[in-house]
N, CA, C and O atoms as a Tripos MOL2 file, in Angstrom:
@<TRIPOS>MOLECULE
protein
  272   271    68     0     0
PROTEIN
NO_CHARGES

@<TRIPOS>ATOM
      1 N         126.2580   97.4350  114.0910 N.3       1 UNK1
      2 CA        127.1870   96.3270  114.0270 C.3       1 UNK1
      3 C         126.5090   95.0040  113.6990 C.2       1 UNK1
      4 O         127.1690   94.0680  113.2480 O.2       1 UNK1
      5 N         125.2010   94.9150  113.9190 N.am      2 UNK2
      6 CA        124.5460   93.6400  113.6740 C.3       2 UNK2
      7 C         124.5620   93.2740  112.2080 C.2       2 UNK2
      8 O         124.4580   92.0960  111.8650 O.2       2 UNK2
      9 N         124.6910   94.2610  111.3320 N.am      3 UNK3
     10 CA        124.7570   93.9490  109.8980 C.3       3 UNK3
     11 C         126.0380   93.1980  109.5710 C.2       3 UNK3
     12 O         126.0020   92.2310  108.8090 O.2       3 UNK3
     13 N         127.1680   93.6190  110.1290 N.am      4 UNK4
     14 CA        128.4120   92.8990  109.8710 C.3       4 UNK4
     15 C         128.4050   91.5340  110.5690 C.2       4 UNK4
     16 O         128.9910   90.5740  110.0680 O.2       4 UNK4
     17 N         127.7480   91.4550  111.7140 N.am      5 UNK5
     18 CA        127.6410   90.1840  112.4180 C.3       5 UNK5
     19 C         126.8320   89.1790  111.6000 C.2       5 UNK5
     20 O         127.1220   87.9830  111.6160 O.2       5 UNK5
     21 N         125.8290   89.6630  110.8950 N.am      6 UNK6
     22 CA        125.0000   88.7860  110.0680 C.3       6 UNK6
     23 C         125.6680   88.4350  108.7470 C.2       6 UNK6
     24 O         125.1630   87.5930  108.0050 O.2       6 UNK6
     25 N         126.7990   89.0710  108.4420 N.am      7 UNK7
     26 CA        127.5450   88.7080  107.2430 C.3       7 UNK7
     27 C         127.2620   89.5520  106.0220 C.2       7 UNK7
     28 O         127.5540   89.1200  104.9070 O.2       7 UNK7
     29 N         126.7100   90.7310  106.1850 N.am      8 UNK8
     30 CA        126.4340   91.5950  105.0420 C.3       8 UNK8
     31 C         127.7290   92.2270  104.5460 C.2       8 UNK8
     32 O         128.6020   92.5860  105.3370 O.2       8 UNK8
     33 N         127.8400   92.3560  103.2590 N.am      9 UNK9
     34 CA        129.0360   92.9630  102.6760 C.3       9 UNK9
     35 C         128.9000   94.4780  102.6340 C.2       9 UNK9
     36 O         127.8170   95.0290  102.8300 O.2       9 UNK9
     37 N         130.0200   95.1350  102.3760 N.am     10 UNK10
     38 CA        129.9990   96.5910  102.2360 C.3      10 UNK10
     39 C         129.1580   97.0160  101.0400 C.2      10 UNK10
     40 O         128.5580   98.0910  101.0510 O.2      10 UNK10
     41 N         129.1140   96.1870  100.0210 N.am     11 UNK11
     42 CA        128.3140   96.4890   98.8400 C.3      11 UNK11
     43 C         126.8310   96.5380   99.2020 C.2      11 UNK11
     44 O         126.1070   97.4270   98.7540 O.2      11 UNK11
     45 N         126.3900   95.5950  100.0040 N.am     12 UNK12
     46 CA        124.9890   95.5690  100.4180 C.3      12 UNK12
     47 C         124.6330   96.7950  101.2530 C.2      12 UNK12
     48 O         123.5480   97.3580  101.1080 O.2      12 UNK12
     49 N         125.5320   97.1970  102.1100 N.am     13 UNK13
     50 CA        125.2990   98.4000  102.9120 C.3      13 UNK13
     51 C         125.2400   99.6210  102.0040 C.2      13 UNK13
     52 O         124.4190  100.5110  102.2280 O.2      13 UNK13
     53 N         126.0810   99.6830  100.9960 N.am     14 UNK14
     54 CA        126.0560  100.7890  100.0400 C.3      14 UNK14
     55 C         124.7690  100.8280   99.2380 C.2      14 UNK14
     56 O         124.2180  101.8980   98.9820 O.2      14 UNK14
     57 N         124.2950   99.6620   98.8460 N.am     15 UNK15
     58 CA        123.0350   99.5940   98.1030 C.3      15 UNK15
     59 C         121.8860  100.0450   98.9900 C.2      15 UNK15
     60 O         120.9770  100.7270   98.5190 O.2      15 UNK15
     61 N         121.9090   99.6790  100.2590 N.am     16 UNK16
     62 CA        120.8640  100.0910  101.1850 C.3      16 UNK16
     63 C         120.8700  101.6060  101.3730 C.2      16 UNK16
     64 O         119.8290  102.1960  101.6590 O.2      16 UNK16
     65 N         122.0190  102.2330  101.2170 N.am     17 UNK17
     66 CA        122.1180  103.6860  101.3550 C.3      17 UNK17
     67 C         121.3980  104.4150  100.2290 C.2      17 UNK17
     68 O         121.1210  105.6080  100.3530 O.2      17 UNK17
     69 N         121.0910  103.7320   99.1430 N.am     18 UNK18
     70 CA        120.3780  104.3770   98.0380 C.3      18 UNK18
     71 C         118.9310  104.7010   98.4020 C.2      18 UNK18
     72 O         118.2450  105.3930   97.6510 O.2      18 UNK18
     73 N         118.4610  104.2050   99.5510 N.am     19 UNK19
     74 CA        117.1130  104.5590   99.9850 C.3      19 UNK19
     75 C         117.0080  106.0420  100.3270 C.2      19 UNK19
     76 O         115.9030  106.5780  100.4190 O.2      19 UNK19
     77 N         118.1280  106.6990  100.5120 N.am     20 UNK20
     78 CA        118.1250  108.1370  100.8080 C.3      20 UNK20
     79 C         118.0670  108.9830   99.5320 C.2      20 UNK20
     80 O         117.9560  110.2060   99.6190 O.2      20 UNK20
     81 N         118.1390  108.3730   98.3730 N.am     21 UNK21
     82 CA        118.1470  109.1280   97.1200 C.3      21 UNK21
     83 C         116.9060  109.9760   96.8690 C.2      21 UNK21
     84 O         117.0440  111.0900   96.3630 O.2      21 UNK21
     85 N         115.7070  109.5130   97.1930 N.am     22 UNK22
     86 CA        114.5560  110.3990   96.9660 C.3      22 UNK22
     87 C         114.6660  111.7310   97.7110 C.2      22 UNK22
     88 O         114.2860  112.7710   97.1730 O.2      22 UNK22
     89 N         115.1750  111.7110   98.9240 N.am     23 UNK23
     90 CA        115.3350  112.9610   99.6540 C.3      23 UNK23
     91 C         116.4540  113.8020   99.0460 C.2      23 UNK23
     92 O         116.3650  115.0300   99.0250 O.2      23 UNK23
     93 N         117.4980  113.1540   98.5560 N.am     24 UNK24
     94 CA        118.6050  113.8710   97.9380 C.3      24 UNK24
     95 C         118.1430  114.6240   96.6970 C.2      24 UNK24
     96 O         118.5900  115.7430   96.4460 O.2      24 UNK24
     97 N         117.2620  114.0230   95.9310 N.am     25 UNK25
     98 CA        116.7880  114.6440   94.6940 C.3      25 UNK25
     99 C         115.4170  115.2960   94.8670 C.2      25 UNK25
    100 O         114.6440  115.3850   93.9140 O.2      25 UNK25
    101 N         115.1220  115.7470   96.0680 N.am     26 UNK26
    102 CA        113.8350  116.3760   96.3480 C.3      26 UNK26
    103 C         113.6130  117.6130   95.4830 C.2      26 UNK26
    104 O         112.4780  117.9130   95.1140 O.2      26 UNK26
    105 N         114.6770  118.3270   95.1590 N.am     27 UNK27
    106 CA        114.5310  119.5300   94.3440 C.3      27 UNK27
    107 C         113.9980  119.2120   92.9500 C.2      27 UNK27
    108 O         113.5100  120.1080   92.2620 O.2      27 UNK27
    109 N         114.0830  117.9550   92.5240 N.am     28 UNK28
    110 CA        113.5550  117.5750   91.2130 C.3      28 UNK28
    111 C         112.0700  117.2040   91.2740 C.2      28 UNK28
    112 O         111.3090  117.5730   90.3800 O.2      28 UNK28
    113 N         111.6500  116.4800   92.3140 N.am     29 UNK29
    114 CA        110.2700  116.0180   92.3520 C.3      29 UNK29
    115 C         109.3340  116.9180   93.1430 C.2      29 UNK29
    116 O         108.1170  116.8080   92.9930 O.2      29 UNK29
    117 N         109.8590  117.7980   93.9730 N.am     30 UNK30
    118 CA        109.0010  118.6730   94.7710 C.3      30 UNK30
    119 C         108.1550  119.6190   93.9160 C.2      30 UNK30
    120 O         106.9870  119.8260   94.2450 O.2      30 UNK30
    121 N         108.6800  120.2010   92.8420 N.am     31 UNK31
    122 CA        107.8110  121.0570   92.0160 C.3      31 UNK31
    123 C         106.6230  120.3120   91.4060 C.2      31 UNK31
    124 O         105.5760  120.9150   91.1730 O.2      31 UNK31
    125 N         106.7680  119.0190   91.1450 N.am     32 UNK32
    126 CA        105.6360  118.2500   90.6280 C.3      32 UNK32
    127 C         104.5190  118.1450   91.6640 C.2      32 UNK32
    128 O         103.3370  118.2210   91.3270 O.2      32 UNK32
    129 N         104.9060  117.9700   92.9260 N.am     33 UNK33
    130 CA        103.8860  117.9100   93.9670 C.3      33 UNK33
    131 C         103.2120  119.2580   94.1460 C.2      33 UNK33
    132 O         102.0260  119.3200   94.4710 O.2      33 UNK33
    133 N         103.9490  120.3300   93.9390 N.am     34 UNK34
    134 CA        103.3580  121.6600   94.0550 C.3      34 UNK34
    135 C         102.4210  121.9660   92.8940 C.2      34 UNK34
    136 O         101.4490  122.7040   93.0560 O.2      34 UNK34
    137 N         102.7040  121.4080   91.7390 N.am     35 UNK35
    138 CA        101.9130  121.7080   90.5470 C.3      35 UNK35
    139 C         100.5750  120.9730   90.5330 C.2      35 UNK35
    140 O          99.5490  121.5410   90.1600 O.2      35 UNK35
    141 N         100.5950  119.6990   90.9440 N.am     36 UNK36
    142 CA         99.3800  118.8940   90.8650 C.3      36 UNK36
    143 C          98.6100  118.9500   92.1750 C.2      36 UNK36
    144 O          99.1890  118.9850   93.2610 O.2      36 UNK36
    145 N          97.3260  118.9580   92.0470 N.am     37 UNK37
    146 CA         96.4720  119.1050   93.2050 C.3      37 UNK37
    147 C          95.5170  117.9180   93.2400 C.2      37 UNK37
    148 O          94.8370  117.6290   92.2560 O.2      37 UNK37
    149 N          95.4710  117.2430   94.3670 N.am     38 UNK38
    150 CA         94.6110  116.0770   94.5140 C.3      38 UNK38
    151 C          93.1760  116.5190   94.7630 C.2      38 UNK38
    152 O          92.9560  117.5640   95.3770 O.2      38 UNK38
    153 N          92.2030  115.7560   94.3040 N.am     39 UNK39
    154 CA         90.8050  116.1970   94.3930 C.3      39 UNK39
    155 C          90.1860  116.0920   95.7880 C.2      39 UNK39
    156 O          89.0000  116.3790   95.9450 O.2      39 UNK39
    157 N          90.9490  115.6910   96.7980 N.am     40 UNK40
    158 CA         90.3830  115.5610   98.1380 C.3      40 UNK40
    159 C          91.2860  116.2480   99.1580 C.2      40 UNK40
    160 O          92.5110  116.1960   99.0460 O.2      40 UNK40
    161 N          90.6900  116.8770  100.1290 N.am     41 UNK41
    162 CA         91.3720  117.5070  101.2590 C.3      41 UNK41
    163 C          92.2600  118.6980  100.9040 C.2      41 UNK41
    164 O          92.9980  119.1770  101.7640 O.2      41 UNK41
    165 N          92.2140  119.1740   99.7050 N.am     42 UNK42
    166 CA         93.0790  120.2900   99.3320 C.3      42 UNK42
    167 C          94.4610  119.8100   98.9200 C.2      42 UNK42
    168 O          94.7640  118.6190   98.9810 O.2      42 UNK42
    169 N          95.2860  120.7430   98.5030 N.am     43 UNK43
    170 CA         96.5980  120.3870   97.9710 C.3      43 UNK43
    171 C          97.5240  119.8270   99.0400 C.2      43 UNK43
    172 O          98.0450  118.7220   98.8910 O.2      43 UNK43
    173 N          97.7320  120.5690  100.1030 N.am     44 UNK44
    174 CA         98.7110  120.1380  101.1040 C.3      44 UNK44
    175 C          98.2460  118.9050  101.8910 C.2      44 UNK44
    176 O          98.9950  117.9360  102.0150 O.2      44 UNK44
    177 N          97.0380  118.9340  102.4140 N.am     45 UNK45
    178 CA         96.5540  117.8040  103.2090 C.3      45 UNK45
    179 C          96.3530  116.5540  102.3590 C.2      45 UNK45
    180 O          96.5230  115.4390  102.8500 O.2      45 UNK45
    181 N          95.9970  116.7280  101.0970 N.am     46 UNK46
    182 CA         95.8500  115.5720  100.2100 C.3      46 UNK46
    183 C          97.1680  114.8460  100.0020 C.2      46 UNK46
    184 O          97.2310  113.6190  100.0830 O.2      46 UNK46
    185 N          98.2290  115.6150   99.7330 N.am     47 UNK47
    186 CA         99.5420  114.9990   99.5540 C.3      47 UNK47
    187 C         100.0590  114.3960  100.8540 C.2      47 UNK47
    188 O         100.6980  113.3440  100.8400 O.2      47 UNK47
    189 N          99.7850  115.0600  101.9860 N.am     48 UNK48
    190 CA        100.2040  114.4970  103.2660 C.3      48 UNK48
    191 C          99.5310  113.1520  103.5200 C.2      48 UNK48
    192 O         100.1670  112.2180  104.0080 O.2      48 UNK48
    193 N          98.2490  113.0560  103.1900 N.am     49 UNK49
    194 CA         97.5490  111.7840  103.3640 C.3      49 UNK49
    195 C          98.1450  110.7000  102.4650 C.2      49 UNK49
    196 O          98.3470  109.5690  102.9080 O.2      49 UNK49
    197 N          98.4230  111.0380  101.2150 N.am     50 UNK50
    198 CA         99.0040  110.0590  100.2840 C.3      50 UNK50
    199 C         100.3700  109.5930  100.7860 C.2      50 UNK50
    200 O         100.6640  108.3980  100.7570 O.2      50 UNK50
    201 N         101.1930  110.5140  101.2390 N.am     51 UNK51
    202 CA        102.5330  110.1600  101.7220 C.3      51 UNK51
    203 C         102.4330  109.3210  103.0020 C.2      51 UNK51
    204 O         103.1910  108.3640  103.1650 O.2      51 UNK51
    205 N         101.5220  109.6590  103.9020 N.am     52 UNK52
    206 CA        101.3510  108.8850  105.1240 C.3      52 UNK52
    207 C         100.8940  107.4540  104.8050 C.2      52 UNK52
    208 O         101.3650  106.5010  105.4260 O.2      52 UNK52
    209 N         100.0010  107.3070  103.8620 N.am     53 UNK53
    210 CA         99.5670  105.9620  103.4680 C.3      53 UNK53
    211 C         100.7090  105.1700  102.8360 C.2      53 UNK53
    212 O         100.8490  103.9730  103.0860 O.2      53 UNK53
    213 N         101.5210  105.8340  102.0190 N.am     54 UNK54
    214 CA        102.6810  105.1630  101.4120 C.3      54 UNK54
    215 C         103.6960  104.7570  102.4780 C.2      54 UNK54
    216 O         104.2710  103.6710  102.4010 O.2      54 UNK54
    217 N         103.9200  105.6110  103.4650 N.am     55 UNK55
    218 CA        104.8270  105.2630  104.5570 C.3      55 UNK55
    219 C         104.2830  104.0920  105.3680 C.2      55 UNK55
    220 O         105.0350  103.1900  105.7410 O.2      55 UNK55
    221 N         102.9990  104.1030  105.6370 N.am     56 UNK56
    222 CA        102.3810  103.0000  106.3650 C.3      56 UNK56
    223 C         102.5690  101.6860  105.6060 C.2      56 UNK56
    224 O         102.9280  100.6660  106.1950 O.2      56 UNK56
    225 N         102.3260  101.7180  104.3090 N.am     57 UNK57
    226 CA        102.4660  100.5050  103.4980 C.3      57 UNK57
    227 C         103.9230  100.0340  103.4550 C.2      57 UNK57
    228 O         104.1870   98.8360  103.5560 O.2      57 UNK57
    229 N         104.8660  100.9660  103.3070 N.am     58 UNK58
    230 CA        106.2720  100.5570  103.2330 C.3      58 UNK58
    231 C         106.7630  100.0220  104.5700 C.2      58 UNK58
    232 O         107.5540   99.0800  104.5980 O.2      58 UNK58
    233 N         106.3150  100.5970  105.6710 N.am     59 UNK59
    234 CA        106.7080  100.0810  106.9820 C.3      59 UNK59
    235 C         106.1110   98.6960  107.2050 C.2      59 UNK59
    236 O         106.7680   97.8280  107.7800 O.2      59 UNK59
    237 N         104.8900   98.4790  106.7640 N.am     60 UNK60
    238 CA        104.2670   97.1660  106.8840 C.3      60 UNK60
    239 C         105.0210   96.1280  106.0740 C.2      60 UNK60
    240 O         105.2190   95.0070  106.5410 O.2      60 UNK60
    241 N         105.4430   96.4800  104.8730 N.am     61 UNK61
    242 CA        106.2120   95.5540  104.0380 C.3      61 UNK61
    243 C         107.5740   95.2750  104.6570 C.2      61 UNK61
    244 O         108.0140   94.1270  104.7140 O.2      61 UNK61
    245 N         108.2410   96.3330  105.1220 N.am     62 UNK62
    246 CA        109.5730   96.1420  105.7230 C.3      62 UNK62
    247 C         109.5100   95.3200  107.0020 C.2      62 UNK62
    248 O         110.4780   94.6390  107.3400 O.2      62 UNK62
    249 N         108.4060   95.3680  107.7140 N.am     63 UNK63
    250 CA        108.2960   94.5840  108.9450 C.3      63 UNK63
    251 C         108.1920   93.0910  108.6580 C.2      63 UNK63
    252 O         108.4460   92.2640  109.5350 O.2      63 UNK63
    253 N         107.8230   92.7540  107.4470 N.am     64 UNK64
    254 CA        107.6910   91.3330  107.0720 C.3      64 UNK64
    255 C         108.9740   90.7320  106.4930 C.2      64 UNK64
    256 O         109.0610   89.5200  106.2970 O.2      64 UNK64
    257 N         109.9660   91.5780  106.2230 N.am     65 UNK65
    258 CA        111.2080   91.1080  105.6000 C.3      65 UNK65
    259 C         112.1950   90.6990  106.6780 C.2      65 UNK65
    260 O         112.4430   91.4450  107.6250 O.2      65 UNK65
    261 N         112.7420   89.5320  106.5300 N.am     66 UNK66
    262 CA        113.7530   89.0370  107.4640 C.3      66 UNK66
    263 C         115.1150   89.6190  107.0930 C.2      66 UNK66
    264 O         115.5700   89.4270  105.9650 O.2      66 UNK66
    265 N         115.7730   90.3210  108.0050 N.am     67 UNK67
    266 CA        117.0770   90.8860  107.6630 C.3      67 UNK67
    267 C         118.1220   89.7940  107.5300 C.2      67 UNK67
    268 O         118.4030   89.0670  108.4830 O.2      67 UNK67
    269 N         118.6790   89.6880  106.3740 N.am     68 UNK68
    270 CA        119.7170   88.7160  106.0430 C.3      68 UNK68
    271 C         119.5180   87.4550  106.8180 C.2      68 UNK68
    272 O         120.2970   86.5130  106.6750 O.2      68 UNK68
@<TRIPOS>BOND
     1     1     2 1
     2     2     3 1
     3     3     4 2
     4     3     5 am
     5     5     6 1
     6     6     7 1
     7     7     8 2
     8     7     9 am
     9     9    10 1
    10    10    11 1
    11    11    12 2
    12    11    13 am
    13    13    14 1
    14    14    15 1
    15    15    16 2
    16    15    17 am
    17    17    18 1
    18    18    19 1
    19    19    20 2
    20    19    21 am
    21    21    22 1
    22    22    23 1
    23    23    24 2
    24    23    25 am
    25    25    26 1
    26    26    27 1
    27    27    28 2
    28    27    29 am
    29    29    30 1
    30    30    31 1
    31    31    32 2
    32    31    33 am
    33    33    34 1
    34    34    35 1
    35    35    36 2
    36    35    37 am
    37    37    38 1
    38    38    39 1
    39    39    40 2
    40    39    41 am
    41    41    42 1
    42    42    43 1
    43    43    44 2
    44    43    45 am
    45    45    46 1
    46    46    47 1
    47    47    48 2
    48    47    49 am
    49    49    50 1
    50    50    51 1
    51    51    52 2
    52    51    53 am
    53    53    54 1
    54    54    55 1
    55    55    56 2
    56    55    57 am
    57    57    58 1
    58    58    59 1
    59    59    60 2
    60    59    61 am
    61    61    62 1
    62    62    63 1
    63    63    64 2
    64    63    65 am
    65    65    66 1
    66    66    67 1
    67    67    68 2
    68    67    69 am
    69    69    70 1
    70    70    71 1
    71    71    72 2
    72    71    73 am
    73    73    74 1
    74    74    75 1
    75    75    76 2
    76    75    77 am
    77    77    78 1
    78    78    79 1
    79    79    80 2
    80    79    81 am
    81    81    82 1
    82    82    83 1
    83    83    84 2
    84    83    85 am
    85    85    86 1
    86    86    87 1
    87    87    88 2
    88    87    89 am
    89    89    90 1
    90    90    91 1
    91    91    92 2
    92    91    93 am
    93    93    94 1
    94    94    95 1
    95    95    96 2
    96    95    97 am
    97    97    98 1
    98    98    99 1
    99    99   100 2
   100    99   101 am
   101   101   102 1
   102   102   103 1
   103   103   104 2
   104   103   105 am
   105   105   106 1
   106   106   107 1
   107   107   108 2
   108   107   109 am
   109   109   110 1
   110   110   111 1
   111   111   112 2
   112   111   113 am
   113   113   114 1
   114   114   115 1
   115   115   116 2
   116   115   117 am
   117   117   118 1
   118   118   119 1
   119   119   120 2
   120   119   121 am
   121   121   122 1
   122   122   123 1
   123   123   124 2
   124   123   125 am
   125   125   126 1
   126   126   127 1
   127   127   128 2
   128   127   129 am
   129   129   130 1
   130   130   131 1
   131   131   132 2
   132   131   133 am
   133   133   134 1
   134   134   135 1
   135   135   136 2
   136   135   137 am
   137   137   138 1
   138   138   139 1
   139   139   140 2
   140   139   141 am
   141   141   142 1
   142   142   143 1
   143   143   144 2
   144   143   145 am
   145   145   146 1
   146   146   147 1
   147   147   148 2
   148   147   149 am
   149   149   150 1
   150   150   151 1
   151   151   152 2
   152   151   153 am
   153   153   154 1
   154   154   155 1
   155   155   156 2
   156   155   157 am
   157   157   158 1
   158   158   159 1
   159   159   160 2
   160   159   161 am
   161   161   162 1
   162   162   163 1
   163   163   164 2
   164   163   165 am
   165   165   166 1
   166   166   167 1
   167   167   168 2
   168   167   169 am
   169   169   170 1
   170   170   171 1
   171   171   172 2
   172   171   173 am
   173   173   174 1
   174   174   175 1
   175   175   176 2
   176   175   177 am
   177   177   178 1
   178   178   179 1
   179   179   180 2
   180   179   181 am
   181   181   182 1
   182   182   183 1
   183   183   184 2
   184   183   185 am
   185   185   186 1
   186   186   187 1
   187   187   188 2
   188   187   189 am
   189   189   190 1
   190   190   191 1
   191   191   192 2
   192   191   193 am
   193   193   194 1
   194   194   195 1
   195   195   196 2
   196   195   197 am
   197   197   198 1
   198   198   199 1
   199   199   200 2
   200   199   201 am
   201   201   202 1
   202   202   203 1
   203   203   204 2
   204   203   205 am
   205   205   206 1
   206   206   207 1
   207   207   208 2
   208   207   209 am
   209   209   210 1
   210   210   211 1
   211   211   212 2
   212   211   213 am
   213   213   214 1
   214   214   215 1
   215   215   216 2
   216   215   217 am
   217   217   218 1
   218   218   219 1
   219   219   220 2
   220   219   221 am
   221   221   222 1
   222   222   223 1
   223   223   224 2
   224   223   225 am
   225   225   226 1
   226   226   227 1
   227   227   228 2
   228   227   229 am
   229   229   230 1
   230   230   231 1
   231   231   232 2
   232   231   233 am
   233   233   234 1
   234   234   235 1
   235   235   236 2
   236   235   237 am
   237   237   238 1
   238   238   239 1
   239   239   240 2
   240   239   241 am
   241   241   242 1
   242   242   243 1
   243   243   244 2
   244   243   245 am
   245   245   246 1
   246   246   247 1
   247   247   248 2
   248   247   249 am
   249   249   250 1
   250   250   251 1
   251   251   252 2
   252   251   253 am
   253   253   254 1
   254   254   255 1
   255   255   256 2
   256   255   257 am
   257   257   258 1
   258   258   259 1
   259   259   260 2
   260   259   261 am
   261   261   262 1
   262   262   263 1
   263   263   264 2
   264   263   265 am
   265   265   266 1
   266   266   267 1
   267   267   268 2
   268   267   269 am
   269   269   270 1
   270   270   271 1
   271   271   272 2
@<TRIPOS>SUBSTRUCTURE
     1 UNK1         2 RESIDUE 1 A UNK
     2 UNK2         6 RESIDUE 1 A UNK
     3 UNK3        10 RESIDUE 1 A UNK
     4 UNK4        14 RESIDUE 1 A UNK
     5 UNK5        18 RESIDUE 1 A UNK
     6 UNK6        22 RESIDUE 1 A UNK
     7 UNK7        26 RESIDUE 1 A UNK
     8 UNK8        30 RESIDUE 1 A UNK
     9 UNK9        34 RESIDUE 1 A UNK
    10 UNK10       38 RESIDUE 1 A UNK
    11 UNK11       42 RESIDUE 1 A UNK
    12 UNK12       46 RESIDUE 1 A UNK
    13 UNK13       50 RESIDUE 1 A UNK
    14 UNK14       54 RESIDUE 1 A UNK
    15 UNK15       58 RESIDUE 1 A UNK
    16 UNK16       62 RESIDUE 1 A UNK
    17 UNK17       66 RESIDUE 1 A UNK
    18 UNK18       70 RESIDUE 1 A UNK
    19 UNK19       74 RESIDUE 1 A UNK
    20 UNK20       78 RESIDUE 1 A UNK
    21 UNK21       82 RESIDUE 1 A UNK
    22 UNK22       86 RESIDUE 1 A UNK
    23 UNK23       90 RESIDUE 1 A UNK
    24 UNK24       94 RESIDUE 1 A UNK
    25 UNK25       98 RESIDUE 1 A UNK
    26 UNK26      102 RESIDUE 1 A UNK
    27 UNK27      106 RESIDUE 1 A UNK
    28 UNK28      110 RESIDUE 1 A UNK
    29 UNK29      114 RESIDUE 1 A UNK
    30 UNK30      118 RESIDUE 1 A UNK
    31 UNK31      122 RESIDUE 1 A UNK
    32 UNK32      126 RESIDUE 1 A UNK
    33 UNK33      130 RESIDUE 1 A UNK
    34 UNK34      134 RESIDUE 1 A UNK
    35 UNK35      138 RESIDUE 1 A UNK
    36 UNK36      142 RESIDUE 1 A UNK
    37 UNK37      146 RESIDUE 1 A UNK
    38 UNK38      150 RESIDUE 1 A UNK
    39 UNK39      154 RESIDUE 1 A UNK
    40 UNK40      158 RESIDUE 1 A UNK
    41 UNK41      162 RESIDUE 1 A UNK
    42 UNK42      166 RESIDUE 1 A UNK
    43 UNK43      170 RESIDUE 1 A UNK
    44 UNK44      174 RESIDUE 1 A UNK
    45 UNK45      178 RESIDUE 1 A UNK
    46 UNK46      182 RESIDUE 1 A UNK
    47 UNK47      186 RESIDUE 1 A UNK
    48 UNK48      190 RESIDUE 1 A UNK
    49 UNK49      194 RESIDUE 1 A UNK
    50 UNK50      198 RESIDUE 1 A UNK
    51 UNK51      202 RESIDUE 1 A UNK
    52 UNK52      206 RESIDUE 1 A UNK
    53 UNK53      210 RESIDUE 1 A UNK
    54 UNK54      214 RESIDUE 1 A UNK
    55 UNK55      218 RESIDUE 1 A UNK
    56 UNK56      222 RESIDUE 1 A UNK
    57 UNK57      226 RESIDUE 1 A UNK
    58 UNK58      230 RESIDUE 1 A UNK
    59 UNK59      234 RESIDUE 1 A UNK
    60 UNK60      238 RESIDUE 1 A UNK
    61 UNK61      242 RESIDUE 1 A UNK
    62 UNK62      246 RESIDUE 1 A UNK
    63 UNK63      250 RESIDUE 1 A UNK
    64 UNK64      254 RESIDUE 1 A UNK
    65 UNK65      258 RESIDUE 1 A UNK
    66 UNK66      262 RESIDUE 1 A UNK
    67 UNK67      266 RESIDUE 1 A UNK
    68 UNK68      270 RESIDUE 1 A UNK
């Protein structure tokens, strides 16, 4: 409810919902991750490390953004 209290429109909430699109289209990008192999830590652990670093960076960026 705090989003409506801050004055966000339904359009803004809909646009924010597009952050779920990568998971929705996982069937398209997952084969690429299976095909390519990173030169460190093996295939699975290498991709896990890359994804964890990307999540860390995105959480750090989002923590600096003032919501509306």
